[in-house]
C-alpha positions as CSV (number, residue, x, y, z in Angstrom):
1,M,192.7,67.6,45.6
2,G,190.0,65.2,46.8
3,R,189.6,65.1,50.6
4,C,192.0,62.6,52.2
5,V,190.1,59.6,53.5
6,R,191.3,58.9,57.1
7,D,192.3,55.4,58.3
8,A,193.9,55.0,61.7
9,R,195.6,51.8,60.6
10,L,197.4,53.2,57.6
11,E,198.0,56.9,57.8
12,T,201.0,56.9,60.2
13,R,204.2,55.0,60.4
14,N,203.6,53.9,64.0
15,A,200.2,52.5,63.2
16,R,201.5,50.6,60.2
17,L,204.3,49.0,62.3
18,K,201.6,47.2,64.3
19,L,200.3,45.5,61.2
20,K,201.4,41.9,60.4
21,P,203.2,41.3,57.2
22,R,201.0,39.5,54.6
23,H,200.6,39.2,50.8
24,E,197.0,40.4,50.7
25,P,197.1,44.2,51.1
26,Y,195.2,46.1,53.8
27,W,192.6,47.9,51.7
28,R,190.9,51.2,52.4
29,G,187.9,52.4,50.4
30,I,188.3,55.9,48.9
31,D,185.2,56.0,46.9
32,G,182.7,53.7,45.3
33,G,184.7,50.8,43.7
34,M,188.0,52.6,44.4
35,H,190.5,51.4,47.1
36,L,194.0,52.2,48.3
37,G,196.0,49.2,49.5
38,Y,199.0,48.8,51.8
39,R,201.0,45.6,51.2
40,K,203.4,44.8,54.0
41,G,206.2,42.4,53.2
42,K,209.1,41.1,55.3
43,L,211.6,43.5,53.7
44,K,209.5,46.4,52.2
45,A,206.0,47.8,51.9
46,S,204.2,49.1,48.9
47,W,201.1,51.2,48.1
48,L,198.6,49.7,45.6
49,A,195.3,50.8,44.1
50,R,192.4,48.8,42.7
51,F,189.4,49.9,40.7
52,R,186.2,47.9,40.1
53,L,185.2,47.9,36.4
54,E,181.6,47.9,35.2
55,S,182.0,44.1,34.6
56,G,182.7,43.7,38.3
57,A,186.3,42.7,37.8
58,Y,189.1,44.6,39.6
59,K,192.0,46.3,37.9
60,K,195.1,46.9,40.1
61,T,198.3,48.9,40.0
62,V,201.3,49.5,42.2
63,I,201.7,53.1,43.2
64,G,205.1,53.0,44.9
65,L,207.0,52.4,48.1
66,V,205.7,53.4,51.5
67,D,207.5,55.9,53.7
68,D,207.9,53.4,56.5
69,V,211.7,53.8,56.5
70,Q,212.7,56.7,54.2
71,D,210.9,60.0,54.0
72,A,208.4,60.5,51.2
73,D,209.5,62.2,48.0
74,G,206.3,62.0,46.0
75,L,208.1,60.3,43.2
76,A,209.1,56.8,44.3
77,I,208.3,56.9,48.0
78,F,204.8,58.1,49.1
79,S,203.1,59.1,52.3
80,Y,199.5,58.0,52.9
81,S,198.0,61.2,51.5
82,Q,200.4,61.3,48.5
83,A,199.5,57.7,47.7
84,Q,195.8,58.6,47.8
85,E,196.3,61.5,45.4
86,K,198.2,59.4,42.9
87,A,195.6,56.7,43.2
88,R,192.8,59.3,42.4
89,R,194.6,60.3,39.3
90,W,194.8,56.7,38.2
91,F,191.1,56.2,39.0
92,S,190.1,59.2,36.9
93,D,191.9,57.9,33.8
94,L,190.2,54.5,34.3
95,V,186.8,56.1,34.7
96,R,187.1,57.8,31.4
97,L,188.3,54.7,29.6
98,D,185.7,52.4,31.2
99,A,183.0,54.8,30.2
100,G,184.2,54.7,26.6
101,E,185.2,58.4,26.5
102,E,187.8,59.5,24.0
103,T,191.0,60.4,25.8
104,H,193.8,62.6,24.7
105,P,196.8,60.6,23.7
106,G,199.5,60.7,26.3
107,R,199.3,63.5,28.7
108,Y,196.2,65.6,29.5
109,L,197.6,69.1,29.0
110,I,196.0,72.5,29.9
111,R,195.5,73.2,26.2
112,H,193.3,70.0,26.1
113,V,191.4,71.3,29.2
114,M,190.7,74.6,27.4
115,D,189.6,72.9,24.2
116,D,187.1,70.7,26.2
117,Y,186.0,73.8,28.2
118,L,185.3,75.8,25.0
119,A,183.3,73.0,23.5
120,W,181.1,72.9,26.6
121,F,180.9,76.7,26.9
122,K,179.6,77.2,23.4
123,V,176.6,75.0,24.2
124,H,175.8,76.1,27.8
125,R,177.0,79.7,28.1
126,R,177.0,83.0,26.3
127,G,179.9,85.4,25.6
128,V,182.0,82.7,24.0
129,D,184.0,85.2,21.9
130,Q,185.6,86.9,24.9
131,V,186.4,83.6,26.6
132,T,187.9,82.3,23.4
133,Y,190.1,85.4,23.1
134,L,191.4,85.1,26.6
135,I,192.2,81.4,26.1
136,N,194.0,81.9,22.8
137,A,195.8,85.1,23.6
138,H,196.9,84.3,27.2
139,I,196.2,80.9,28.6
140,K,197.3,78.6,25.8
141,P,200.5,80.5,25.1
142,G,201.3,80.8,28.8
143,V,200.5,77.4,30.3
144,G,198.9,75.4,27.5
145,H,201.9,73.0,27.4
146,M,201.7,72.1,31.1
147,D,200.6,68.6,32.1
148,T,197.6,68.7,34.5
149,A,199.0,65.7,36.4
150,R,202.1,67.7,37.3
151,L,200.4,71.1,37.9
152,T,201.5,72.9,41.0
153,A,200.5,76.1,42.7
154,P,204.0,77.7,42.2
155,K,203.7,77.2,38.5
156,L,200.3,78.9,38.4
157,R,201.5,81.7,40.6
158,T,204.4,82.3,38.3
159,F,202.0,82.5,35.4
160,Q,199.7,84.9,37.3
161,E,202.5,87.2,38.2
162,K,203.8,87.3,34.6
163,L,200.3,88.3,33.4
164,A,200.2,91.1,35.9
165,S,203.5,92.5,34.9
166,T,203.0,92.1,31.1
167,P,201.9,95.3,29.3
168,A,198.4,95.3,27.8
169,R,198.1,94.1,24.2
170,L,197.4,96.5,21.3
171,R,195.3,95.7,18.2
172,T,197.7,94.1,15.8
173,K,197.2,93.1,12.2
174,K,197.3,89.4,11.4
175,Q,200.7,87.8,10.6
176,K,202.4,90.7,12.4
177,D,204.3,90.6,15.7
178,Q,202.0,91.4,18.6
179,K,202.2,95.0,19.8
180,Y,202.0,96.0,23.4
181,R,201.5,99.2,25.4
182,S,204.3,100.5,27.6
183,D,205.1,98.7,30.9
184,P,202.5,99.5,33.6
185,M,204.1,102.1,35.9
186,T,201.4,104.2,37.7
187,P,199.3,102.6,40.5
188,D,196.2,102.7,38.3
189,E,198.0,101.0,35.4
190,I,199.2,98.3,37.7
191,R,195.7,97.9,39.2
192,R,194.2,97.5,35.7
193,R,196.7,94.8,34.8
194,K,195.8,92.9,37.9
195,V,192.1,93.3,37.1
196,T,192.8,91.7,33.6
197,T,194.9,89.0,35.3
198,N,192.0,88.1,37.6
199,K,189.7,87.7,34.6
200,I,192.1,85.4,32.8
201,M,192.7,83.4,35.9
202,N,189.0,83.0,36.4
203,V,188.6,81.5,33.0
204,L,191.5,79.1,33.6
205,R,190.2,78.2,37.0
206,A,186.7,77.6,35.6
207,A,188.1,75.3,32.9
208,L,190.2,73.3,35.4
209,N,187.2,73.0,37.8
210,R,185.1,71.7,34.9
211,A,187.7,69.0,34.1
212,Y,188.1,68.1,37.7
213,Q,184.3,67.7,38.1
214,E,184.3,65.5,35.1
215,G,186.9,63.2,36.6
216,K,189.6,64.2,34.0
217,I,191.9,65.7,36.6
218,A,192.4,64.0,39.9
219,S,193.3,67.0,42.1
220,D,192.2,70.6,42.3
221,D,194.8,71.4,44.9
222,A,197.1,73.4,42.6
223,W,194.6,76.1,41.6
224,R,192.8,76.3,44.9
225,R,196.0,77.6,46.5
226,V,196.3,80.4,44.0
227,K,194.2,83.4,45.1
228,P,193.2,86.4,42.9
229,F,194.6,89.9,43.5
230,R,192.5,91.6,46.1
231,E,190.9,95.1,46.2
232,V,191.8,95.9,42.6
233,D,188.4,96.4,41.1
234,A,187.6,100.1,40.8
235,A,184.0,100.9,41.8
236,K,184.1,104.3,40.3
237,V,182.1,104.3,37.0
238,R,182.0,107.0,34.4
239,Y,178.7,108.3,33.2
240,L,177.4,111.2,31.0
241,T,175.6,114.1,32.5
242,E,172.2,115.1,31.0
243,A,173.9,117.9,29.0
244,E,176.5,115.4,27.7
245,C,173.8,113.0,26.7
246,A,172.1,115.6,24.6
247,K,175.4,116.8,23.0
248,L,176.4,113.2,22.1
249,V,173.1,112.3,20.5
250,K,173.2,115.4,18.4
251,A,176.8,114.6,17.3
252,C,176.0,111.1,16.1
253,D,175.5,110.4,12.4
254,E,172.0,109.7,11.3
255,S,172.2,105.9,11.2
256,F,174.0,105.5,14.5
257,R,172.0,108.0,16.5
258,P,169.1,105.7,17.3
259,L,171.4,103.1,18.9
260,V,172.8,105.7,21.2
261,Q,169.4,107.0,22.1
262,A,168.2,103.4,22.8
263,A,171.2,102.7,25.0
264,I,170.7,105.8,27.1
265,L,167.0,105.3,27.5
266,T,167.1,101.6,28.3
267,G,170.6,100.7,29.7
268,C,170.7,97.8,27.2
269,R,173.9,96.4,25.8
270,Y,174.9,96.9,22.2
271,G,174.1,93.3,21.2
272,E,170.8,93.4,23.0
273,I,169.8,96.6,21.1
274,T,170.9,95.4,17.6
275,N,169.0,92.1,18.1
276,L,165.7,93.8,18.9
277,K,162.7,93.1,16.7
278,V,159.6,95.2,16.3
279,G,157.6,92.6,18.2
280,D,159.8,93.0,21.3
281,F,158.2,96.4,22.0
282,N,155.0,96.3,24.0
283,R,153.2,99.6,23.6
284,D,150.5,98.7,26.3
285,S,152.9,97.9,29.1
286,G,155.7,100.3,27.9
287,T,158.4,97.6,28.0
288,L,161.0,96.0,25.8
289,H,161.5,92.2,25.8
290,I,165.1,91.2,25.8
291,S,165.1,87.6,24.7
292,T,168.9,87.2,24.4
293,S,171.1,88.6,27.1
294,K,174.6,88.1,28.4
295,S,173.3,85.9,31.3
296,G,171.1,83.8,29.0
297,K,168.0,84.8,30.8
298,P,165.3,86.9,29.1
299,R,164.0,90.1,30.8
300,H,161.6,93.0,30.4
301,V,163.1,96.5,30.3
302,V,160.7,99.3,31.6
303,L,160.5,102.4,29.5
304,T,159.8,106.0,30.6
305,D,157.3,108.1,28.6
306,E,160.2,109.4,26.6
307,G,161.4,105.9,25.9
308,K,157.9,104.7,24.9
309,A,157.6,107.6,22.4
310,F,161.0,106.8,21.0
311,F,160.3,103.1,20.4
312,A,156.8,103.7,19.2
313,A,158.3,105.9,16.4
314,R,160.9,103.2,15.6
315,V,158.4,100.4,15.1
316,K,155.8,102.4,13.2
317,D,154.6,100.7,10.0
318,K,157.0,97.8,10.4
319,A,156.4,94.1,10.5
320,R,156.6,92.3,13.9
321,D,159.5,90.2,12.9
322,A,161.5,93.0,11.3
323,R,164.7,94.3,13.0
324,M,164.1,97.5,14.9
325,F,167.6,98.9,14.1
326,L,169.4,98.6,10.8
327,R,172.8,100.0,9.7
328,T,171.6,100.5,6.2
329,K,168.1,100.0,4.7
330,T,168.7,96.3,4.5
331,E,171.9,95.4,6.5
332,P,171.9,94.8,10.3
333,W,174.5,96.1,12.7
334,G,177.4,93.8,13.2
335,K,179.9,93.1,15.9
336,S,182.1,96.1,16.9
337,Q,180.6,98.4,14.3
338,Q,179.8,100.9,17.0
339,S,183.3,101.7,18.3
340,R,184.6,104.0,15.6
341,R,181.3,105.8,15.2
342,L,181.0,106.5,18.9
343,K,184.6,107.7,19.1
344,D,184.0,110.1,16.2
345,A,180.7,111.4,17.9
346,C,182.6,112.0,21.1
347,E,185.2,114.0,19.3
348,R,182.5,116.2,17.7
349,A,180.6,116.6,21.0
350,E,183.9,117.4,22.8
351,I,183.5,114.6,25.3
352,E,187.0,113.7,26.5
353,P,188.2,111.1,26.8
354,A,185.9,109.3,24.4
355,I,183.6,106.7,26.0
356,S,182.8,103.1,25.1
357,F,179.3,102.0,24.3
358,H,179.1,100.3,27.7
359,I,179.3,103.7,29.4
360,L,175.8,104.5,28.0
361,R,174.5,101.6,30.0
362,H,176.2,103.0,33.1
363,T,174.7,106.4,32.3
364,H,171.2,104.9,32.4
365,A,171.8,103.2,35.7
366,S,173.7,106.1,37.3
367,H,170.8,108.6,36.7
368,L,168.4,106.1,38.1
369,A,170.5,105.7,41.3
370,M,170.9,109.5,41.7
371,R,167.1,109.9,41.7
372,G,166.7,107.3,44.5
373,T,165.7,104.2,42.5
374,P,166.2,101.1,44.7
375,L,169.3,99.1,43.7
376,A,167.2,96.0,43.4
377,V,165.1,97.7,40.7
378,I,168.3,98.9,38.9
379,A,169.6,95.3,39.0
380,A,166.4,94.0,37.4
381,Q,166.4,96.7,34.8
382,L,170.0,95.8,33.8
383,G,169.5,92.1,34.0
384,H,171.8,91.4,36.9
385,S,171.1,88.2,38.8
386,D,171.3,90.0,42.2
387,T,172.2,93.5,43.5
388,R,175.9,92.9,44.0
389,M,177.0,94.6,40.7
390,S,174.5,97.5,41.3
391,E,175.8,98.0,44.8
392,K,179.4,98.0,43.6
393,H,178.9,100.5,40.8
394,Y,176.0,102.7,41.8
395,A,175.5,102.7,45.6
396,H,177.8,105.7,46.1
397,L,175.5,107.7,43.7
398,A,172.3,106.9,45.5
399,P,170.9,109.3,48.2
400,S,171.8,107.9,51.6
401,Y,171.2,108.6,55.3
402,V,175.0,109.0,55.8
403,A,175.4,111.6,53.1
404,E,172.3,113.6,54.1
405,A,173.3,113.5,57.8
406,I,176.8,114.9,57.0
407,R,175.5,117.7,54.8
408,R,172.9,118.6,57.3
409,G,175.2,118.5,60.3
410,F,178.3,120.3,59.1
411,P,178.2,124.1,59.1
412,T,178.9,126.4,56.2
413,L,182.2,128.0,57.1
414,G,182.6,130.4,54.2
415,I,186.0,129.1,53.3
416,G,185.2,127.4,50.1
417,E,186.2,130.2,47.7
């Protein structure tokens, strides 16, 4: 909700009693060209709003009765702050119409908000596939029918709690009823559902904020009052030991093995690796240029001697614009073609439970942290905008004064066996 503009003459009953009845309303400016009016008649009083169009003319509307006698109900009788909120909603609609924007017929529903947000996201952000999935799988079915003008915090909290208690979805064939896992029962299962709920609510909140900033929604009060679940993110990150890395690489099939090697040696994501071209490897500086990353910002990944030798072999006798990694002699790697191959390789290498490709990225960063690499350097290597993610996931692995002091200060008691 926009901040309530104060006015000592209008915001309390006692102050309004001192005003003389008149036909011309007592106006209070809310924003440029936007005013809230209080018209005091002999028998009743009303709230009004007026909006200055680009032509300079004013458009006016009656908001409702004033709570001078009866208490406000937010439907027909309005307090000063309620009248301002309703006036802002009316202003936002007029701004869009006056600017010539297309408006959704009738009500502006949350599904309209999500459609507008996705259209913007595709142009300005990366990772649109995951956002699209969360919107289509959870947000539109859950709250897509709700009118933003009537959105309340209790409605959103009900949706949030339902998400947290709903079992995780399973991969389901098209045209089939959606399958789910069993109900979350253990503390870790409940925690994971809350983590997923926070991700979904973050997308919903971002879309609503976008619509609010564009003037398509008059108030952000409803979702500002709904807080995410706290202390549910697990900082513990799995990684492979040096021996497991060697076993996994050996267990991969011939075409897939180079991707796993590249991920362990660089910490790059699957998409970053499969998009690499020969010209992205700089032999002189020993770096890889990642032109397309999740954050949208390019970066340079530093290679060890082992990494330089590996990539030098990959680019040998290839054209600069050729892809560095191919699934076959001519076909590039596609989306999600790594999952099944990695699962099979983990089974052959006896790595249980099987890891995702992202764990290879954690493996690279974890081994850097355990050898004393500064977290700021790890953040730069992984392409994080700051050190918060590195601190969250890898700080406990790094050598620290506290750990060294405890190990140095506590005696060996001989009771460990």
